[in-house]
C-alpha positions as CSV (number, residue, x, y, z in Angstrom):
1,X,182.0,262.1,-20.0
2,X,185.3,261.6,-18.3
3,X,184.3,258.2,-17.1
4,X,184.0,257.1,-20.8
5,X,187.7,257.9,-21.2
6,X,188.6,254.6,-19.5
7,X,187.0,252.6,-22.4
8,X,188.5,253.5,-25.7
9,X,191.0,256.1,-24.5
10,X,191.9,258.0,-27.7
11,X,188.4,258.2,-29.1
12,X,186.7,259.3,-25.8
13,X,189.6,261.6,-24.8
14,X,189.1,263.6,-28.0
15,X,185.3,263.7,-27.5
16,X,185.8,264.8,-23.9
17,X,188.4,267.3,-24.9
18,X,186.1,269.0,-27.4
19,X,183.3,269.1,-24.8
20,X,185.6,270.8,-22.2
21,X,186.8,273.4,-24.7
22,X,183.2,274.5,-25.1
23,X,182.5,274.4,-21.4
24,X,182.2,277.4,-19.2
25,X,183.8,275.7,-16.3
26,X,187.1,277.6,-15.9
27,X,188.8,275.1,-13.5
28,X,188.0,272.2,-15.9
29,X,189.3,274.2,-18.9
30,X,192.5,275.0,-17.0
31,X,193.0,271.3,-16.2
32,X,192.4,270.2,-19.8
33,X,195.0,272.7,-21.0
34,X,197.7,270.6,-19.3
35,X,196.5,267.2,-20.7
36,X,197.9,267.5,-24.2
37,X,201.4,267.8,-22.7
38,X,200.9,264.4,-21.0
39,X,198.6,262.6,-23.5
40,X,201.4,260.1,-24.5
41,X,201.9,259.0,-20.9
42,X,198.1,258.8,-20.3
43,X,197.7,256.6,-23.3
44,X,200.6,254.4,-22.3
45,X,198.8,253.7,-19.1
46,X,195.8,252.3,-21.0
47,X,198.1,250.0,-23.0
48,X,200.2,248.6,-20.1
49,X,198.1,249.3,-17.0
50,X,201.2,250.2,-15.0
51,X,201.7,253.4,-12.8
52,X,204.5,254.5,-10.6
53,X,202.2,254.8,-7.5
54,X,204.0,251.9,-5.7
55,X,207.4,253.5,-6.1
56,X,206.1,256.9,-5.0
57,X,204.6,255.2,-1.9
58,X,207.8,253.5,-1.0
59,X,209.8,256.8,-1.5
60,X,207.3,258.6,0.7
61,X,207.9,256.1,3.5
62,X,211.7,256.4,3.2
63,X,211.4,260.2,3.4
64,X,209.3,259.9,6.5
65,X,211.8,257.6,8.2
66,X,214.6,260.0,7.2
67,X,212.7,263.0,8.6
68,X,211.8,261.2,11.9
69,X,215.4,260.3,12.5
70,X,216.8,263.8,11.8
71,X,219.7,262.2,10.0
72,X,221.7,259.1,10.6
73,X,225.4,259.0,11.4
74,X,225.7,255.4,10.1
75,X,224.3,254.5,6.6
76,X,223.7,250.9,7.9
77,X,221.3,252.2,10.6
78,X,219.4,254.1,7.9
79,X,219.1,251.0,5.7
80,X,217.9,249.0,8.7
81,X,215.2,251.6,9.5
82,X,214.0,251.6,5.9
């Protein structure tokens, strides 16, 4: 049922949400308890189709460069490495 969520997000989310509330699958019920806190952001994705995955990936690479260098004495060298 979760695959249907990608179609008409609001309608199928509510249908899925009701199904999970009746489910005996505790891990799924625990996960669905966090969804109402984030539903606005989830529905915004369906409207704009934009995520922050790219910026998170770039930040991850910057942190890796920073960790490998064990710190830079010169900020210009750090910028060059990035």
